[in-house]
BAKOL-114888 format. One record per residue (C-alpha): residue in three letters; x, y, z. Coordinates in nm, 2 decimals. Layout:
! residues N
REC code      x      y      z
REC  ALA      X      Y      Z
...
***
This chain:
! residues 460
REC code      x      y      z
REC  MET  -4.48  -6.68  -0.87
REC  TRP  -4.65  -6.39  -1.02
REC  LEU  -4.89  -6.18  -0.82
REC  ASN  -5.17  -5.98  -0.97
REC  PHE  -5.09  -5.70  -0.69
REC  TYR  -5.02  -5.38  -0.88
REC  GLN  -5.35  -5.38  -1.06
REC  VAL  -5.56  -5.46  -0.79
REC  PHE  -5.41  -5.21  -0.54
REC  ARG  -5.45  -4.93  -0.82
REC  SER  -5.81  -5.03  -0.88
REC  MET  -5.89  -5.00  -0.51
REC  LEU  -5.74  -4.65  -0.47
REC  SER  -5.93  -4.52  -0.77
REC  SER  -6.28  -4.65  -0.63
REC  GLY  -6.21  -4.50  -0.29
REC  SER  -6.28  -4.86  -0.14
REC  GLU  -6.13  -4.98   0.17
REC  LEU  -5.79  -5.11   0.14
REC  PHE  -5.83  -5.47   0.08
REC  PHE  -5.60  -5.67  -0.11
REC  GLN  -5.66  -6.00  -0.32
REC  LEU  -5.35  -6.19  -0.42
REC  GLN  -5.36  -6.45  -0.70
REC  VAL  -5.09  -6.71  -0.70
REC  VAL  -5.03  -6.89  -1.03
REC  GLU  -4.75  -7.17  -1.13
REC  ARG  -4.46  -7.02  -1.30
REC  SER  -4.50  -7.28  -1.56
REC  GLU  -4.83  -7.14  -1.64
REC  ILE  -4.68  -6.79  -1.73
REC  SER  -4.51  -6.70  -2.08
REC  LEU  -4.13  -6.69  -2.01
REC  GLU  -4.06  -6.46  -2.31
REC  CYS  -4.16  -6.16  -2.11
REC  VAL  -3.95  -6.23  -1.81
REC  GLN  -3.64  -6.31  -1.99
REC  PRO  -3.35  -6.08  -1.85
REC  GLU  -3.24  -5.83  -2.10
REC  GLN  -2.97  -5.55  -2.12
REC  ASN  -3.12  -5.29  -1.87
REC  SER  -2.84  -5.01  -1.91
REC  ILE  -2.76  -4.78  -2.18
REC  GLU  -2.50  -4.48  -2.24
REC  LEU  -2.60  -4.17  -2.44
REC  TYR  -2.39  -3.86  -2.55
REC  VAL  -2.47  -3.51  -2.46
REC  ASP  -2.57  -3.26  -2.71
REC  VAL  -2.71  -3.54  -2.96
REC  GLY  -3.05  -3.72  -2.96
REC  GLY  -3.07  -4.07  -2.80
REC  LYS  -3.30  -4.37  -2.77
REC  VAL  -3.38  -4.57  -2.48
REC  PRO  -3.56  -4.91  -2.57
REC  CYS  -3.79  -5.08  -2.34
REC  PRO  -3.65  -5.42  -2.25
REC  GLY  -3.86  -5.73  -2.35
REC  LEU  -4.07  -5.51  -2.58
REC  ASN  -4.11  -5.80  -2.83
REC  CYS  -4.25  -6.05  -2.57
REC  SER  -4.61  -5.96  -2.69
REC  ASN  -4.79  -5.80  -2.95
REC  ASN  -4.85  -5.48  -2.73
REC  THR  -4.55  -5.23  -2.79
REC  HIS  -4.71  -4.94  -2.62
REC  ALA  -4.52  -4.84  -2.32
REC  ILE  -4.55  -4.53  -2.06
REC  TRP  -4.20  -4.41  -1.96
REC  TYR  -4.12  -4.28  -1.62
REC  LYS  -3.82  -4.11  -1.45
REC  GLY  -3.86  -4.13  -1.06
REC  ASN  -4.22  -4.12  -0.99
REC  LYS  -4.33  -3.89  -1.27
REC  ALA  -4.41  -3.96  -1.63
REC  VAL  -4.15  -3.85  -1.90
REC  SER  -4.40  -3.69  -2.09
REC  GLU  -4.50  -3.45  -1.81
REC  GLN  -4.15  -3.35  -1.75
REC  LYS  -4.01  -3.03  -1.89
REC  ARG  -3.78  -3.17  -2.16
REC  SER  -3.81  -3.24  -2.54
REC  SER  -3.89  -3.62  -2.58
REC  CYS  -4.12  -3.84  -2.76
REC  GLN  -4.22  -4.22  -2.76
REC  MET  -4.23  -4.43  -3.09
REC  GLY  -4.33  -4.78  -3.08
REC  GLY  -4.25  -4.84  -2.70
REC  THR  -3.90  -4.67  -2.74
REC  LEU  -3.82  -4.34  -2.55
REC  HIS  -3.66  -4.07  -2.80
REC  LEU  -3.47  -3.79  -2.64
REC  CYS  -3.43  -3.51  -2.88
REC  GLN  -3.11  -3.37  -2.70
REC  VAL  -2.93  -3.54  -2.43
REC  ASN  -2.79  -3.35  -2.14
REC  LYS  -2.59  -3.46  -1.83
REC  LEU  -2.91  -3.45  -1.62
REC  ASP  -3.07  -3.72  -1.82
REC  THR  -2.84  -3.97  -1.62
REC  GLY  -3.08  -4.19  -1.40
REC  VAL  -3.30  -4.49  -1.38
REC  TYR  -3.60  -4.49  -1.62
REC  PHE  -3.91  -4.72  -1.60
REC  CYS  -4.10  -4.84  -1.90
REC  ASP  -4.47  -4.99  -1.82
REC  ARG  -4.66  -5.20  -2.06
REC  GLN  -4.98  -5.40  -2.02
REC  ILE  -4.98  -5.77  -2.12
REC  ILE  -5.24  -6.05  -2.09
REC  GLU  -5.17  -6.38  -1.92
REC  GLN  -5.43  -6.64  -1.87
REC  GLY  -5.70  -6.39  -1.92
REC  VAL  -5.55  -6.16  -1.65
REC  ILE  -5.43  -5.80  -1.73
REC  TRP  -5.07  -5.76  -1.59
REC  THR  -4.87  -5.44  -1.59
REC  PHE  -4.52  -5.52  -1.68
REC  ARG  -4.24  -5.28  -1.56
REC  ARG  -3.88  -5.30  -1.68
REC  ALA  -3.60  -5.05  -1.55
REC  VAL  -3.34  -4.90  -1.76
REC  ASN  -3.01  -4.75  -1.61
REC  VAL  -2.92  -4.44  -1.84
REC  ARG  -2.57  -4.28  -1.83
REC  ALA  -2.52  -3.95  -2.02
REC  LEU  -2.16  -3.90  -2.13
REC  PRO  -1.99  -3.61  -2.27
REC  ALA  -1.85  -3.62  -2.64
REC  GLU  -1.56  -3.83  -2.71
REC  ALA  -1.23  -3.66  -2.68
REC  SER  -1.12  -3.45  -3.00
REC  ASP  -0.81  -3.25  -2.86
REC  SER  -0.47  -3.36  -2.75
REC  PRO  -0.41  -3.34  -2.37
REC  ASN  -0.37  -3.00  -2.22
REC  ILE  -0.07  -2.98  -1.98
REC  ILE  -0.14  -2.71  -1.71
REC  TYR   0.19  -2.75  -1.54
REC  PRO   0.48  -2.72  -1.68
REC  ASN   0.32  -2.52  -1.95
REC  GLY   0.60  -2.48  -2.22
REC  ASN   0.97  -2.46  -2.08
REC  ILE   1.00  -2.36  -1.72
REC  THR   1.28  -2.34  -1.48
REC  GLU   1.27  -2.45  -1.13
REC  LYS   1.51  -2.38  -0.83
REC  VAL   1.67  -2.66  -0.64
REC  GLU   1.91  -2.73  -0.37
REC  LEU   2.21  -2.94  -0.42
REC  GLY   2.22  -3.27  -0.20
REC  GLN   1.82  -3.22  -0.11
REC  PRO   1.52  -3.43  -0.27
REC  HIS   1.33  -3.24  -0.54
REC  THR   0.97  -3.34  -0.68
REC  LEU   0.87  -3.29  -1.06
REC  MET   0.50  -3.25  -1.08
REC  CYS   0.31  -3.27  -1.42
REC  LYS  -0.08  -3.18  -1.40
REC  VAL  -0.28  -3.25  -1.72
REC  HIS  -0.64  -3.20  -1.83
REC  PHE  -0.79  -3.48  -2.06
REC  ASP  -1.11  -3.47  -2.25
REC  PHE  -1.36  -3.76  -2.17
REC  GLU  -1.28  -4.09  -2.33
REC  ARG  -1.50  -4.40  -2.32
REC  GLU  -1.21  -4.62  -2.35
REC  PHE  -0.93  -4.52  -2.11
REC  SER  -0.62  -4.43  -2.28
REC  ARG  -0.47  -4.13  -2.08
REC  GLU  -0.12  -4.17  -1.97
REC  VAL   0.15  -3.92  -1.82
REC  LEU   0.51  -4.01  -1.83
REC  TRP   0.80  -3.83  -1.70
REC  TYR   1.15  -3.86  -1.90
REC  MET   1.50  -3.73  -1.84
REC  ASN   1.69  -3.57  -2.15
REC  TYR   2.07  -3.59  -2.12
REC  GLY   2.19  -3.24  -2.20
REC  SER   1.98  -3.08  -2.50
REC  ASN   1.95  -3.40  -2.68
REC  MET   1.55  -3.47  -2.70
REC  GLU   1.62  -3.81  -2.85
REC  ASN   1.82  -3.96  -2.57
REC  MET   1.54  -3.97  -2.30
REC  THR   1.53  -4.21  -2.00
REC  LEU   1.21  -4.29  -1.81
REC  LEU   1.23  -4.16  -1.45
REC  PRO   1.07  -4.34  -1.14
REC  MET   0.73  -4.21  -1.07
REC  GLU   0.45  -4.24  -0.84
REC  GLU   0.10  -4.36  -0.92
REC  GLN  -0.11  -4.12  -1.12
REC  GLN  -0.35  -3.91  -0.91
REC  GLN  -0.68  -3.88  -1.09
REC  ARG  -0.98  -3.65  -1.05
REC  GLU  -1.30  -3.66  -1.29
REC  THR  -1.55  -3.39  -1.35
REC  PHE  -1.83  -3.42  -1.62
REC  THR  -1.62  -3.30  -1.90
REC  VAL  -1.25  -3.28  -1.77
REC  TYR  -1.04  -3.57  -1.65
REC  GLU  -0.75  -3.43  -1.44
REC  VAL  -0.43  -3.63  -1.41
REC  ILE  -0.13  -3.54  -1.17
REC  ARG   0.18  -3.74  -1.20
REC  LYS   0.50  -3.68  -1.00
REC  ALA   0.87  -3.79  -1.03
REC  ILE   1.12  -3.77  -0.74
REC  ILE   1.47  -3.69  -0.75
REC  LYS   1.59  -3.84  -0.43
REC  GLU   1.92  -3.61  -0.42
REC  VAL   2.00  -3.31  -0.66
REC  THR   2.36  -3.34  -0.79
REC  PRO   2.53  -3.09  -1.02
REC  GLU   2.48  -3.35  -1.32
REC  HIS   2.09  -3.28  -1.26
REC  LEU   2.14  -2.92  -1.34
REC  ASN   2.28  -3.01  -1.70
REC  ASN   1.96  -3.21  -1.80
REC  ARG   1.62  -3.14  -1.92
REC  TYR   1.32  -3.32  -1.77
REC  THR   1.01  -3.36  -2.01
REC  CYS   0.65  -3.46  -1.92
REC  ILE   0.47  -3.62  -2.19
REC  ALA   0.09  -3.66  -2.19
REC  SER  -0.10  -3.87  -2.45
REC  ASN  -0.45  -3.98  -2.53
REC  ILE  -0.63  -4.13  -2.84
REC  VAL  -0.59  -3.79  -3.04
REC  GLY  -0.22  -3.72  -2.96
REC  ASN   0.03  -3.59  -2.72
REC  SER   0.15  -3.30  -2.56
REC  ARG   0.46  -3.21  -2.36
REC  GLY   0.62  -2.96  -2.12
REC  THR   0.98  -2.94  -2.00
REC  ILE   1.16  -2.84  -1.68
REC  GLU   1.51  -2.72  -1.62
REC  LEU   1.68  -2.71  -1.31
REC  LYS   1.88  -2.43  -1.15
REC  GLU   2.08  -2.42  -0.83
REC  LYS   1.92  -2.21  -0.55
REC  ILE   2.16  -1.97  -0.38
REC  LYS   2.13  -2.01  -0.01
REC  VAL   2.11  -1.69   0.19
REC  LYS   2.32  -1.74   0.50
REC  TRP   2.13  -1.58   0.81
REC  PRO   2.32  -1.55   1.12
REC  SER   2.26  -1.80   1.38
REC  LEU   1.97  -1.78   1.63
REC  VAL   2.25  -1.72   1.90
REC  GLY   2.33  -1.39   1.75
REC  TYR   1.98  -1.23   1.75
REC  PRO   1.95  -1.18   2.14
REC  ILE   2.32  -1.03   2.13
REC  ALA   2.20  -0.81   1.83
REC  SER   1.89  -0.69   2.02
REC  LEU   2.08  -0.62   2.32
REC  LEU   2.33  -0.42   2.13
REC  LEU   2.04  -0.24   1.95
REC  VAL   1.86  -0.15   2.26
REC  ALA   2.21  -0.04   2.43
REC  GLY   2.28   0.17   2.14
REC  LEU   1.94   0.34   2.15
REC  GLY   1.99   0.40   2.51
REC  ILE   2.32   0.58   2.46
REC  VAL   2.18   0.79   2.17
REC  LEU   1.87   0.89   2.37
REC  HIS   2.11   0.96   2.67
REC  VAL   2.33   1.19   2.46
REC  LYS   2.05   1.36   2.29
REC  TRP   1.81   1.37   2.57
REC  LEU   1.88   1.74   2.63
REC  GLU   1.80   1.84   2.28
REC  ILE   1.49   1.61   2.29
REC  GLN   1.37   1.80   2.61
REC  LEU   1.42   2.13   2.44
REC  ILE   1.26   2.04   2.13
REC  PHE   0.95   1.92   2.32
REC  ARG   0.94   2.22   2.56
REC  SER   1.00   2.50   2.30
REC  HIS   0.76   2.34   2.01
REC  PHE   0.49   2.12   2.17
REC  GLN   0.44   2.23   2.54
REC  HIS   0.35   2.58   2.66
REC  GLY   0.13   2.68   2.96
REC  LYS  -0.19   2.84   2.85
REC  HIS  -0.35   2.91   3.21
REC  ASP  -0.02   3.05   3.37
REC  GLY   0.02   3.35   3.13
REC  ASP  -0.18   3.60   3.33
REC  GLU   0.03   3.54   3.64
REC  LYS   0.36   3.66   3.46
REC  GLU   0.42   4.04   3.49
REC  PHE   0.59   4.07   3.15
REC  ASP   0.49   3.93   2.81
REC  VAL   0.84   3.94   2.66
REC  LEU   1.20   4.00   2.80
REC  LEU   1.43   4.12   2.50
REC  SER   1.79   4.06   2.57
REC  TYR   2.06   4.20   2.32
REC  VAL   2.40   4.37   2.29
REC  TRP   2.47   4.71   2.13
REC  SER   2.81   4.84   2.12
REC  PRO   2.84   5.15   1.93
REC  PRO   3.21   5.26   1.87
REC  SER   3.20   5.56   2.05
REC  ALA   2.98   5.45   2.36
REC  GLU   3.12   5.37   2.68
REC  VAL   2.81   5.29   2.88
REC  MET   2.45   5.34   2.71
REC  GLY   2.11   5.27   2.82
REC  VAL   1.87   5.09   2.68
REC  SER   1.53   5.18   2.47
REC  THR   1.24   5.04   2.64
REC  LEU   0.88   4.95   2.52
REC  SER   0.68   4.92   2.85
REC  SER   0.32   4.93   2.94
REC  GLN   0.14   5.25   2.92
REC  ARG   0.12   5.27   3.29
REC  GLY   0.43   5.32   3.53
REC  PRO   0.58   5.06   3.75
REC  ASP   0.31   4.86   3.93
REC  THR   0.50   4.79   4.25
REC  ASP   0.81   4.92   4.43
REC  GLU   1.00   4.61   4.33
REC  GLU   0.96   4.72   3.96
REC  ALA   1.06   5.08   4.03
REC  CYS   1.37   4.97   4.20
REC  LEU   1.48   4.72   3.92
REC  SER   1.45   5.00   3.68
REC  CYS   1.69   5.22   3.89
REC  MET   1.94   4.96   3.99
REC  ASP   2.30   5.05   4.02
REC  PRO   2.49   4.89   3.72
REC  LEU   2.77   4.83   3.92
REC  ASN   2.63   4.58   4.15
REC  THR   2.80   4.26   4.23
REC  GLU   2.80   3.95   4.02
REC  GLU   2.57   3.77   4.26
REC  ALA   2.30   4.05   4.23
REC  TYR   2.32   4.05   3.85
REC  THR   2.27   3.66   3.85
REC  ASN   1.97   3.69   4.08
REC  ASP   1.81   3.98   3.89
REC  VAL   1.86   3.81   3.54
REC  VAL   1.69   3.48   3.66
REC  LEU   1.41   3.67   3.84
REC  ALA   1.35   3.88   3.51
REC  ILE   1.32   3.56   3.29
REC  GLN   1.09   3.38   3.54
REC  ARG   0.85   3.68   3.55
REC  SER   0.82   3.69   3.17
REC  ARG   0.62   3.47   2.95
REC  MET   0.88   3.49   2.67
REC  LEU   1.25   3.55   2.63
REC  ILE   1.38   3.69   2.29
REC  CYS   1.76   3.70   2.22
REC  LEU   1.89   3.89   1.94
REC  LEU   2.22   3.69   1.85
REC  SER   2.52   3.83   1.68
REC  ALA   2.89   3.77   1.69
REC  ASP   2.90   4.05   1.95
REC  TYR   2.61   3.88   2.17
REC  LEU   2.80   3.53   2.17
REC  SER   3.12   3.69   2.26
REC  ASN   2.98   3.88   2.56
REC  SER   2.98   3.68   2.87
REC  ASN   2.67   3.86   3.05
REC  ALA   2.46   3.80   2.75
REC  VAL   2.57   3.45   2.70
REC  PHE   2.46   3.42   3.07
REC  VAL   2.12   3.55   3.00
REC  LEU   2.07   3.29   2.71
REC  GLU   2.20   3.00   2.93
REC  SER   1.97   3.11   3.21
REC  GLY   1.67   3.12   2.97
REC  VAL   1.75   2.75   2.86
REC  GLN   1.78   2.64   3.23
REC  VAL   1.44   2.80   3.31
REC  LEU   1.29   2.64   3.01
REC  LEU   1.39   2.29   3.11
REC  GLN   1.21   2.35   3.46
REC  ASP   0.90   2.58   3.34
REC  SER   0.68   2.48   3.06
REC  THR   0.52   2.82   3.04
REC  LEU   0.82   3.02   2.91
REC  LYS   0.88   3.04   2.55
REC  LEU   1.23   3.11   2.42
REC  LEU   1.29   3.26   2.06
REC  LEU   1.62   3.31   1.89
REC  ILE   1.66   3.62   1.64
REC  TRP   1.98   3.59   1.43
REC  THR   2.08   3.95   1.33
REC  SER   2.37   3.86   1.12
REC  ARG   2.29   3.50   1.02
REC  ALA   2.61   3.33   0.97
REC  SER   2.51   3.00   1.13
REC  ALA   2.60   2.93   1.51
REC  SER   2.89   2.70   1.41
REC  LEU   3.05   2.98   1.20
REC  ILE   3.05   3.21   1.49
REC  GLN   3.38   3.19   1.69
REC  PRO   3.35   3.40   1.99
REC  ASP   3.66   3.48   2.22
REC  SER   3.59   3.23   2.50
REC  PRO   3.40   2.89   2.43
REC  LEU   3.03   2.89   2.46
REC  PRO   2.90   2.67   2.77
REC  THR   2.79   2.30   2.63
REC  LEU   2.42   2.40   2.72
REC  VAL   2.43   2.69   2.51
REC  GLN   2.59   2.52   2.21
REC  ARG   2.33   2.23   2.22
REC  ALA   2.05   2.48   2.26
REC  LEU   2.16   2.67   1.96
REC  LYS   2.10   2.36   1.75
REC  VAL   1.72   2.30   1.84
REC  LEU   1.56   2.62   1.98
REC  PRO   1.31   2.81   1.76
REC  SER   1.47   3.09   1.56
REC  LEU   1.42   3.36   1.29
REC  ASP   1.66   3.53   1.05
REC  TRP   1.73   3.88   1.03
REC  THR   1.97   3.91   0.75
REC  SER   1.92   4.26   0.62
REC  GLY   1.92   4.59   0.76
REC  LYS   1.54   4.62   0.72
REC  PRO   1.33   4.32   0.83
REC  THR   1.09   4.16   0.57
REC  SER   0.72   4.14   0.60
REC  ASN   0.77   3.76   0.64
REC  PHE   1.00   3.84   0.93
REC  TRP   0.73   4.03   1.12
REC  ARG   0.45   3.77   1.03
REC  SER   0.68   3.50   1.18
REC  LEU   0.77   3.69   1.48
REC  LYS   0.40   3.79   1.56
REC  LYS   0.32   3.43   1.53
REC  ALA   0.57   3.34   1.78
REC  MET   0.48   3.62   2.02
REC  PRO   0.23   3.55   2.32
REC  ASP  -0.14   3.58   2.23
REC  GLN  -0.18   3.89   2.46
REC  LYS  -0.09   4.25   2.40
REC  VAL   0.28   4.27   2.43
REC  LYS   0.43   4.44   2.76
REC  LEU   0.81   4.45   2.65
REC  VAL   1.10   4.47   2.89
REC  SER   1.43   4.50   2.72
REC  LEU   1.77   4.38   2.87
REC  MET   2.08   4.54   2.70
REC  GLN   2.44   4.37   2.77
REC  ASN   2.72   4.60   2.70
REC  GLN   3.02   4.40   2.85
REC  LYS   2.98   4.44   3.23
REC  HIS   2.68   4.70   3.22
REC  PHE   2.31   4.65   3.18
REC  ILE   1.98   4.83   3.27
REC  LEU   1.66   4.64   3.32
REC  GLN   1.33   4.84   3.29
***
């Protein structure tokens, strides 16, 4: 049955009338069969060239005029180059966006009634046919892959094909014995994996070697890809991968334990040097300086050939002794007992902000002088406000100076890490004085000098 529905609906909408439908039912035998015969309603067009979309059933009546639609909008109203000739839609240049369903509307008269006759056409825009051989992405040319003997290995071939209307794309793996390219054997392969875009058809095919043997290393493996234009090939050679033998996991905890133990031993042995470096270079009290009575305590040995017991030159403050205790120290009997000497040296170091020792072969050979240096190191380890500076007055290094009696272990280790300056000539250089000034306390220096001459000393 045919219903004159579309025309009634359209006329009522245009007149603004109430939506009232009148359906007319007629017998099929009363309708001309020419216009309802099924015809081909799909067509393929190629991009970048012109194309024609004919209206199905165009010849069933004398009226060849048609209106074309894509979706719900007339093609003539869309922004694209097109025209209509004799009911056929002409696309001036096809592009991939032209894919879709098109409708052609024609009016025909049956039994005195005007019918709108609509037919659909499914249009598919296709790329141009392939004009090049396949492009092998991998293996590109001749390459080498590393394998492990006794293990499986997968050979992969990845190929890009141009579009083909009639499918002829094929990818195959072959094995060449030795270098003979003619003696090839087809390898067992997996199914082709395919992925299609508008212009490129990607094919991946794999061949699996279940277990690599030394014989596989002597052969060459070729991927051959072919289409209607031609073929391309890429080859792979296998090379044995040398295994790196790592220690078992059981050894890692033991190695870590040994490493920690080794670091602990080194830290224990070098702990004294670490403390001296930290205290002498990075940690000095800034708030306790005003509590010290002397800025610098200078310790040195002077033994002229004709001198038996010499005094000491002193750079003191502009004022006299501040206390009775200072006055007593400056006039102390040099023949006191060893215990009184020890107490006075430690007391003098503790009352000073800085201890400077002028080192020489004579100094390191003098037990009293070495005791001063050793006492200074011990005070430094206990008192972060003390600074200690060594001045080598005849710089051979400490390791080259061989005193009569061995130096204490504490002194030997301290000589390696304590801050030091060199006075290698008779007259100090300007660089020496700058370095010395930089190492001295910030305040105006009030100097106490302590001279050692075998068993005699004077403290001022």
